[in-house]
N, C-alpha and C positions, 0 to 999 in steps of 0.2 A: 703190962705185957698183954698183948692181944689174945694169947692162949688162956688168959684168966677169964675172958668173957665167955659166958655159957650160952648155948642155944636157947635155953629157957628165957633168957633175958631179952631176946629179940624175935622170938617165934610169934606167929599169929595164933590167937586162941579161939577167935570167933569164927568157926569153920562151917561151911555147908557140908552136910554128911548125908549119906544114903544108907538104906537098909537093903539086904540082899533080895528081899521079896518085893521091893518097890518096882512098880511098872517102869519099863525102860523109857517110854515116852514122857512119863511124869518126871523122871530124872533129867531127861533132855531139857524139859521146860525149866527145871531149876538151874541147870548149867547156863542156859540162855539168859534167864532172868537176873542171875547174879554175875553174869559176864565172866565166867571162870571156864577153864579148859578141862577141869577134872576135879574129883573130890573123893575123900575116903569113904569106904564102906565098913560099917560097924555092925557087930552082932548085938544081941539084946542086952549084953553086959557092958557095952562100950569098948570092946576089944576090936582092934583093927583086923579085918579079914580080906580086905581087897581095896583096890582103887578103880574108879570108873573114870575114863577119859573120853574126850571127844572121839578119839580113834576107836575105842572100844565100842562106842555107840554107833559109829559108822559101820564097823564090821558087823555088828548085830543086825542093823537095818539092811545091809547088802546081803547078808546070809539069809535073812528072812525073806527078802524080795525073790530069791531063787525059788522058794517054796511057797510064795505068796502068803507068808505068815509074819510080816514085819512086826517087831515088838518083842514081848517076852519080859523077863524080869531082869533086874540089875545083875543078879547072880549068874544069869546065863551068859553074860558078856564081860563081866569085870575081870580085871587082872588079879590074880591071887597071889602071885609071888611079888611081895612088896618090900622094897628097900626102905629102911627106916633109920632114924638117928635117935640116940638117947638124949633126953632133955638136959643132962649134965655134961654132954660132950661140949668141947670148945669150938668156937666159931671157926678157927683155923681148920679143924677137922671137917667141918661142914663145907667150907670153901673148897678144900681139896677134893672132897667127894663130888661136888658140883663139876669141877673141872675134869676129873678123871672118868667119872661115869656119865658125863654129859646130861645131867639132870637139871631141871629148873626149880624143883621144890622137893622136899622130903617130909614125910609125916614124922612127927616127933612123939616118941613114946616114953612113958615112965612105968616101969614094971608091966610092960605089955599093953598098957591102955593108952590110947591116943590122947594126947594132951595139947597138941597144937601142930603147926606146920611152919617150916622154915623155908624161905625161898632165897634165890640169889639176890633179889632186891633187899631182903632183910639183912643179909651179910654185908652188902654195901652200906646200908644205914649204920650198922654196927661199926664198920671201919671208919665211916665219916665221923661218928660220934667219938670214937677212940682218937682219931687224928686231931679233932678239934680240942680235946682235952690234953693231948700230948704235945701239941705245937707250942713252942715258946711264944709268949705274949710280948 
């Protein structure tokens, strides 16, 4: 049954991450270099404390342009209220969250520490694998 498939089985673990003190333009360089739209922000102990998105970066740059002070740190613009999912949650719960909350990806935590990220594409991959194994031959 699909509910037996866990988020940890399909999450991505090789993530680009930021620190709160990182320079905003350095973070933007990383987003562009890795062709991603956002990434988790971690404290010195690896705990998730925020997310930095392209939108956060744009807001920071625009706000700074009004005062002719574009830039700052990741902490000054990151989103601090972060929705997460537990690594042992089932894939169905993740899929439901994506649909109801209109999210594209979720940080995955285990006892508060970031261990990966699950995306809509990861869920589709899990369902495809499940379907291939469940289909009669």
